[in-house]
C-alpha positions in Angstrom: 58.2 -3.4 40.1 61.7 -4.7 41.2 60.4 -6.3 44.4 57.8 -8.3 42.5 60.6 -10.0 40.3 62.5 -11.2 43.3 59.4 -12.9 44.7 58.9 -14.9 41.4 62.5 -16.1 41.4 62.2 -17.2 45.0 59.0 -19.1 44.4 60.5 -20.8 41.4 63.5 -22.0 43.3 61.3 -23.3 46.1 59.2 -25.3 43.6 62.4 -26.8 42.0 63.8 -27.8 45.4 60.5 -29.4 46.4 60.3 -31.3 43.1 63.8 -32.6 43.6 63.0 -33.7 47.1 60.0 -35.7 45.8 62.2 -37.5 43.2 64.7 -38.9 45.7 62.6 -42.0 46.6 62.3 -42.8 42.9 66.1 -42.6 42.5 66.6 -44.9 45.5 64.0 -47.4 44.1 65.7 -47.4 40.7 69.1 -48.0 42.3 67.7 -50.8 44.4 66.2 -52.5 41.4 69.4 -52.2 39.4 71.4 -53.5 42.4 69.0 -56.4 42.8 69.3 -57.4 39.2 73.1 -57.3 39.3 73.2 -59.2 42.5 71.0 -61.9 41.1 73.1 -62.3 38.0 76.3 -62.6 40.2 74.7 -64.5 43.1 77.3 -67.3 43.2 80.3 -65.1 43.1 78.7 -62.8 45.7 78.1 -65.7 48.0 81.7 -66.9 47.6 83.0 -63.4 48.3 80.8 -63.1 51.4 82.0 -66.5 52.8 84.8 -66.1 55.3 88.2 -67.4 54.2 87.2 -67.8 50.6 88.1 -65.7 47.6 86.4 -65.5 44.3 88.2 -67.6 41.7 87.9 -67.3 38.0 86.2 -70.3 36.3 88.6 -70.1 33.3 91.9 -71.4 34.5 95.0 -71.5 32.3 95.8 -75.0 31.1 99.2 -76.3 32.1 100.8 -79.0 29.9 101.3 -82.2 31.9 104.9 -83.2 32.1 105.7 -86.8 31.2 106.5 -89.0 34.1 110.1 -90.1 34.3 110.6 -93.9 33.7 110.6 -95.9 36.9 113.9 -97.6 37.7 113.8 -101.4 37.3 112.9 -103.2 40.5 115.4 -105.6 41.8 114.1 -109.2 41.9 115.3 -111.3 44.8 117.7 -114.1 43.8 115.5 -116.7 45.4 112.6 -115.7 43.2 114.7 -115.8 40.1 116.1 -119.2 41.0 112.6 -120.6 41.7 111.3 -119.2 38.4 114.2 -120.8 36.5 113.5 -124.1 38.1 109.8 -123.9 37.1 110.7 -122.9 33.5 113.4 -125.5 33.1 112.2 -128.6 31.2 111.8 -131.6 33.4 114.6 -134.1 33.1 113.4 -137.4 31.5 112.9 -140.1 34.1 115.5 -142.8 33.7 114.1 -146.3 34.2 115.8 -148.6 36.5 117.9 -151.1 34.7 116.2 -154.5 34.7 118.2 -157.4 36.1 118.4 -160.9 34.7 116.1 -163.5 36.3 118.1 -165.4 39.0 116.4 -168.6 37.9 118.3 -170.9 35.6 118.0 -169.9 32.0 115.6 -171.7 29.7 117.5 -174.1 27.5 116.6 -173.9 23.8 116.7 -177.4 22.3 118.6 -177.4 19.1 119.5 -173.7 19.4 122.6 -172.9 17.4 124.5 -175.5 15.6 121.8 -176.9 13.4 120.0 -173.6 13.0 122.2 -171.3 10.9 121.5 -167.5 11.2 121.5 -165.2 8.2 120.7 -161.5 7.8 117.0 -160.7 7.8 115.9 -160.0 4.2 117.6 -163.1 2.9 115.3 -165.1 5.1 112.6 -164.1 7.6 113.3 -166.7 10.3 116.5 -167.5 12.3 118.0 -164.2 11.1 119.7 -161.1 12.5 118.1 -157.7 12.3 121.0 -155.7 13.8 123.5 -156.0 16.6 120.9 -156.5 19.3 117.9 -157.9 17.6 117.3 -161.3 15.9 114.4 -163.6 15.0 114.5 -167.2 16.2 111.7 -169.7 15.4 109.3 -166.9 14.6 109.9 -164.9 17.8 111.5 -161.5 17.8 114.2 -161.4 20.5 116.2 -158.4 21.8 119.4 -158.7 23.8 118.3 -157.1 27.0 121.6 -156.6 28.8 123.3 -154.4 26.1 122.6 -151.6 23.6 124.5 -151.3 20.3 125.1 -148.5 17.7 122.3 -147.8 15.2 122.7 -148.5 11.5 119.6 -147.1 9.8 119.2 -144.1 12.2 122.9 -143.6 12.9 123.9 -140.0 13.8 127.4 -140.2 12.2 129.5 -142.5 10.0 131.3 -143.9 13.0 128.1 -145.1 14.6 126.9 -146.6 11.3 130.2 -148.6 10.9 130.1 -149.8 14.5 126.5 -150.8 14.0 127.4 -152.9 11.0 130.2 -154.6 12.8 127.9 -155.3 15.8 125.4 -156.9 13.5 128.0 -159.2 11.9 129.4 -160.1 15.4 126.0 -161.1 16.7 125.4 -163.4 13.6 128.8 -165.1 14.2 128.2 -165.6 17.9 124.7 -167.1 17.4 126.2 -169.5 14.9 129.1 -170.5 17.1 127.1 -173.2 19.0 124.2 -174.0 21.3 122.9 -171.2 23.5 120.3 -170.6 26.2 117.8 -167.8 26.6 117.4 -166.2 30.1 114.4 -164.0 30.8 114.9 -160.4 31.8 113.4 -159.4 35.1 110.9 -157.8 35.5 110.0 -157.0 31.9 109.2 -159.9 29.5 108.8 -157.9 26.3 109.1 -154.3 25.1 106.5 -152.0 23.5 107.3 -153.5 20.1 106.5 -157.0 21.1 110.1 -158.2 21.2 111.1 -160.7 23.9 113.7 -159.3 26.2 116.3 -162.1 26.7 119.9 -162.7 27.7 121.7 -165.1 25.3 124.0 -167.3 27.4 126.6 -169.7 26.2 128.7 -171.7 28.7 127.4 -169.5 31.6 128.4 -166.2 29.9 126.3 -163.7 28.1 127.3 -163.2 24.5 126.4 -159.5 25.1 129.4 -159.3 27.5 131.5 -160.7 24.6 130.3 -157.9 22.3 131.0 -155.3 25.1 134.5 -156.6 25.4 135.0 -156.0 21.6 133.8 -152.4 21.9 130.7 -153.1 19.8 128.1 -152.7 22.6 127.6 -151.1 25.9 126.0 -152.5 29.1 122.3 -151.4 29.4 121.9 -149.2 32.6 118.6 -147.6 31.7 120.0 -144.8 29.6 121.7 -144.6 26.2 124.9 -142.7 25.6 125.8 -141.2 22.2 128.2 -143.1 19.9 129.2 -140.0 17.9 132.0 -137.7 19.1 
């Protein structure tokens, strides 16, 4: 009886070993399938790992707060560029017209000028009258003394200019009533934009404008006005 029991145990062990040997291919197949699935899901990372010189990097990277850039220092502008810009921005200086000159031809004599024709202030009468220190009306024509400019009265900038303008107006009326005079044309302009004849009033070969300049009531016209107020 004992020998028979040993044979059964040996035969059972042999069958178990044989069964295990037959299962190994299935284990290998299952492992291969699992490995293939894992490799397919991580194909990109696996390819990066297999590439020489590369390492697998995590897609999620910590965000780093960007630092504000320091302000740039102001750039120095060449002095020549600044000077040229200032010249461009500066307002253009008004062009001063060349001062006209009296016509060298003999002045035109005005028959009966002065003496018999008394001059008053315009407003009292509208002919043979004085408008201001440089303008008057004679025989219906508006005439302006072309060789001088005088202080304003209506548009005076200060009391001094207004008083001088009144004195110049009175002086012109007295000089026109002092005797006969002649009117010389003013070269090259015959009249201004207001339709006033530009003339030089001459008596005894001398401009009455020069007489007003000598009294401090007018200034010679040089193409540009100077202020009368301090």
